[in-house]
C-alpha positions as CSV (number, residue, x, y, z in Angstrom):
1,X,0.0,0.0,0.0
2,X,1.4,3.4,-1.0
3,X,1.8,6.3,1.5
4,X,-1.0,8.1,-0.2
5,X,-3.3,5.1,0.1
6,X,-2.4,4.8,3.8
7,X,-3.1,8.5,4.4
8,X,-6.6,8.1,2.8
9,X,-7.2,4.9,4.7
10,X,-6.5,6.8,7.9
11,X,-9.4,9.2,7.2
12,X,-11.8,6.4,8.3
13,X,-12.3,4.2,11.4
14,X,-11.8,0.6,10.5
15,X,-15.5,-0.2,10.9
16,X,-16.6,2.7,8.8
17,X,-14.4,3.1,5.7
18,X,-13.4,1.3,2.5
19,X,-10.2,-0.7,2.3
20,X,-8.0,1.4,0.0
21,X,-5.5,-0.5,-2.1
22,X,-4.0,2.1,-4.5
23,X,-4.2,5.7,-5.6
24,X,-3.2,6.8,-9.1
25,X,-3.3,10.4,-10.2
26,X,-2.8,12.4,-13.4
27,X,-3.5,16.1,-13.7
28,X,-6.6,16.8,-11.7
29,X,-8.0,13.3,-11.7
30,X,-7.4,10.5,-9.2
31,X,-8.4,6.9,-9.5
32,X,-8.6,5.0,-6.2
33,X,-8.9,1.2,-6.1
34,X,-10.8,0.0,-3.0
35,X,-13.0,-2.7,-1.6
36,X,-16.1,-2.5,0.6
37,X,-15.4,-4.7,3.6
38,X,-18.2,-7.1,4.8
39,X,-17.8,-6.0,8.4
40,X,-18.6,-2.3,8.1
41,X,-21.1,-1.1,10.6
42,X,-23.1,0.6,7.8
43,X,-24.4,-2.8,6.8
44,X,-26.1,-3.5,10.1
45,X,-29.8,-3.1,9.7
46,X,-29.7,-1.7,6.2
47,X,-32.1,-4.2,4.6
48,X,-32.4,-7.2,6.8
49,X,-32.6,-9.7,3.9
50,X,-29.5,-8.4,2.1
51,X,-26.7,-6.2,3.3
52,X,-26.4,-3.0,1.1
53,X,-24.1,-0.1,1.5
54,X,-26.2,3.1,2.0
55,X,-25.9,5.7,-0.7
56,X,-25.2,8.4,1.9
57,X,-22.0,6.5,2.9
58,X,-20.8,6.5,-0.7
59,X,-21.2,10.3,-0.7
60,X,-19.5,10.6,2.6
61,X,-16.5,8.6,1.4
62,X,-16.2,10.5,-1.8
63,X,-16.4,13.8,0.0
64,X,-13.8,13.0,2.7
65,X,-11.4,11.7,0.1
66,X,-12.0,14.6,-2.3
67,X,-11.4,17.1,0.5
68,X,-8.2,15.5,1.6
69,X,-6.8,15.3,-2.0
70,X,-8.0,18.6,-3.5
71,X,-9.7,21.2,-1.2
72,X,-8.4,20.9,2.4
73,X,-9.0,24.5,3.2
74,X,-12.2,25.0,1.2
75,X,-15.7,25.1,2.6
76,X,-18.4,22.8,1.3
77,X,-21.1,24.6,-0.7
78,X,-23.2,22.2,-2.7
79,X,-23.9,18.6,-3.6
80,X,-25.5,18.0,-7.0
81,X,-26.3,15.5,-9.7
82,X,-26.4,12.5,-7.3
83,X,-27.4,9.3,-8.9
84,X,-27.4,5.8,-7.2
85,X,-27.4,3.3,-10.0
86,X,-26.6,-0.1,-8.6
87,X,-26.6,-1.5,-5.0
88,X,-23.2,-2.0,-3.4
89,X,-23.0,-5.3,-1.6
90,X,-20.4,-6.5,0.9
91,X,-16.9,-7.3,-0.4
92,X,-17.5,-5.4,-3.6
93,X,-14.3,-4.4,-5.3
94,X,-14.6,-1.0,-7.1
95,X,-12.9,2.2,-8.0
96,X,-13.5,5.8,-7.1
97,X,-12.7,8.4,-9.7
98,X,-12.5,12.0,-8.6
99,X,-12.1,14.8,-11.1
100,X,-11.3,18.3,-9.9
101,X,-12.3,21.3,-11.9
102,X,-10.1,24.0,-10.5
103,X,-12.0,26.9,-12.2
104,X,-15.3,25.9,-10.8
105,X,-14.0,24.5,-7.5
106,X,-16.0,21.4,-8.2
107,X,-15.2,17.7,-7.9
108,X,-17.1,15.0,-9.8
109,X,-17.1,11.5,-8.3
110,X,-17.9,8.1,-9.7
111,X,-17.9,4.7,-8.0
112,X,-17.7,1.9,-10.5
113,X,-16.1,-1.4,-11.4
114,X,-15.7,-3.4,-14.6
115,X,-19.3,-4.5,-14.7
116,X,-21.3,-1.7,-12.8
117,X,-21.6,2.0,-12.2
118,X,-22.7,2.4,-8.6
119,X,-23.0,6.1,-8.0
120,X,-22.1,9.5,-9.3
121,X,-22.3,13.1,-8.2
122,X,-20.6,16.4,-7.8
123,X,-19.4,18.5,-4.9
124,X,-18.9,22.3,-5.1
125,X,-16.5,24.0,-2.6
126,X,-15.6,27.7,-2.0
127,X,-12.3,28.9,-0.9
128,X,-12.4,29.9,2.8
Protein backbone atom coordinates (compact mmCIF):
# COMPACT_ATOMS: atom_id res chain seq x y z
CA UNK A 1 0.00 0.00 0.00
CA UNK A 2 1.39 3.41 -0.98
CA UNK A 3 1.81 6.26 1.50
CA UNK A 4 -1.03 8.13 -0.19
CA UNK A 5 -3.32 5.09 0.12
CA UNK A 6 -2.37 4.77 3.81
CA UNK A 7 -3.13 8.46 4.39
CA UNK A 8 -6.56 8.12 2.79
CA UNK A 9 -7.24 4.91 4.69
CA UNK A 10 -6.49 6.82 7.92
CA UNK A 11 -9.43 9.18 7.22
CA UNK A 12 -11.80 6.42 8.34
CA UNK A 13 -12.32 4.24 11.39
CA UNK A 14 -11.76 0.56 10.47
CA UNK A 15 -15.48 -0.23 10.86
CA UNK A 16 -16.59 2.75 8.75
CA UNK A 17 -14.40 3.12 5.68
CA UNK A 18 -13.37 1.33 2.53
CA UNK A 19 -10.22 -0.72 2.27
CA UNK A 20 -7.99 1.36 -0.02
CA UNK A 21 -5.47 -0.52 -2.15
CA UNK A 22 -4.02 2.07 -4.53
CA UNK A 23 -4.17 5.69 -5.61
CA UNK A 24 -3.24 6.76 -9.13
CA UNK A 25 -3.30 10.39 -10.17
CA UNK A 26 -2.84 12.36 -13.37
CA UNK A 27 -3.45 16.09 -13.67
CA UNK A 28 -6.64 16.80 -11.70
CA UNK A 29 -8.02 13.25 -11.73
CA UNK A 30 -7.45 10.54 -9.15
CA UNK A 31 -8.39 6.88 -9.46
CA UNK A 32 -8.63 4.95 -6.19
CA UNK A 33 -8.92 1.17 -6.09
CA UNK A 34 -10.84 -0.03 -3.05
CA UNK A 35 -12.98 -2.74 -1.55
CA UNK A 36 -16.10 -2.49 0.61
CA UNK A 37 -15.41 -4.73 3.64
CA UNK A 38 -18.17 -7.07 4.77
CA UNK A 39 -17.76 -6.02 8.41
CA UNK A 40 -18.64 -2.32 8.06
CA UNK A 41 -21.10 -1.06 10.64
CA UNK A 42 -23.09 0.59 7.81
CA UNK A 43 -24.41 -2.82 6.76
CA UNK A 44 -26.06 -3.45 10.14
CA UNK A 45 -29.82 -3.11 9.74
CA UNK A 46 -29.70 -1.69 6.23
CA UNK A 47 -32.09 -4.16 4.58
CA UNK A 48 -32.40 -7.24 6.82
CA UNK A 49 -32.55 -9.74 3.94
CA UNK A 50 -29.51 -8.37 2.07
CA UNK A 51 -26.70 -6.16 3.30
CA UNK A 52 -26.42 -3.02 1.12
CA UNK A 53 -24.07 -0.06 1.54
CA UNK A 54 -26.21 3.07 2.01
CA UNK A 55 -25.86 5.72 -0.67
CA UNK A 56 -25.16 8.41 1.91
CA UNK A 57 -22.04 6.46 2.93
CA UNK A 58 -20.77 6.51 -0.65
CA UNK A 59 -21.25 10.29 -0.72
CA UNK A 60 -19.45 10.63 2.62
CA UNK A 61 -16.48 8.55 1.42
CA UNK A 62 -16.19 10.52 -1.82
CA UNK A 63 -16.43 13.82 0.05
CA UNK A 64 -13.82 12.98 2.69
CA UNK A 65 -11.36 11.70 0.10
CA UNK A 66 -12.01 14.61 -2.28
CA UNK A 67 -11.44 17.14 0.47
CA UNK A 68 -8.20 15.45 1.58
CA UNK A 69 -6.82 15.34 -1.97
CA UNK A 70 -7.98 18.60 -3.49
CA UNK A 71 -9.65 21.17 -1.23
CA UNK A 72 -8.43 20.85 2.36
CA UNK A 73 -9.01 24.54 3.16
CA UNK A 74 -12.22 25.03 1.18
CA UNK A 75 -15.75 25.14 2.58
CA UNK A 76 -18.43 22.81 1.28
CA UNK A 77 -21.10 24.63 -0.73
CA UNK A 78 -23.24 22.19 -2.71
CA UNK A 79 -23.91 18.57 -3.60
CA UNK A 80 -25.52 17.98 -7.00
CA UNK A 81 -26.31 15.48 -9.74
CA UNK A 82 -26.39 12.55 -7.31
CA UNK A 83 -27.38 9.26 -8.89
CA UNK A 84 -27.40 5.85 -7.25
CA UNK A 85 -27.43 3.29 -10.05
CA UNK A 86 -26.57 -0.12 -8.60
CA UNK A 87 -26.59 -1.46 -5.05
CA UNK A 88 -23.19 -1.97 -3.39
CA UNK A 89 -22.98 -5.33 -1.64
CA UNK A 90 -20.41 -6.48 0.95
CA UNK A 91 -16.94 -7.31 -0.36
CA UNK A 92 -17.48 -5.40 -3.62
CA UNK A 93 -14.25 -4.39 -5.34
CA UNK A 94 -14.56 -1.03 -7.08
CA UNK A 95 -12.85 2.18 -8.04
CA UNK A 96 -13.55 5.76 -7.11
CA UNK A 97 -12.69 8.37 -9.71
CA UNK A 98 -12.46 11.98 -8.58
CA UNK A 99 -12.07 14.79 -11.12
CA UNK A 100 -11.31 18.30 -9.86
CA UNK A 101 -12.35 21.32 -11.92
CA UNK A 102 -10.10 24.05 -10.53
CA UNK A 103 -11.96 26.92 -12.22
CA UNK A 104 -15.33 25.89 -10.76
CA UNK A 105 -13.97 24.48 -7.46
CA UNK A 106 -16.03 21.35 -8.16
CA UNK A 107 -15.22 17.68 -7.87
CA UNK A 108 -17.09 14.99 -9.78
CA UNK A 109 -17.11 11.50 -8.27
CA UNK A 110 -17.94 8.11 -9.74
CA UNK A 111 -17.89 4.71 -8.01
CA UNK A 112 -17.65 1.88 -10.52
CA UNK A 113 -16.05 -1.44 -11.42
CA UNK A 114 -15.67 -3.43 -14.63
CA UNK A 115 -19.34 -4.45 -14.67
CA UNK A 116 -21.29 -1.74 -12.81
CA UNK A 117 -21.60 1.97 -12.20
CA UNK A 118 -22.69 2.38 -8.58
CA UNK A 119 -23.04 6.10 -7.99
CA UNK A 120 -22.08 9.52 -9.34
CA UNK A 121 -22.33 13.11 -8.22
CA UNK A 122 -20.57 16.44 -7.79
CA UNK A 123 -19.38 18.53 -4.87
CA UNK A 124 -18.85 22.26 -5.07
CA UNK A 125 -16.53 24.02 -2.64
CA UNK A 126 -15.61 27.65 -2.04
CA UNK A 127 -12.25 28.94 -0.86
CA UNK A 128 -12.44 29.92 2.82
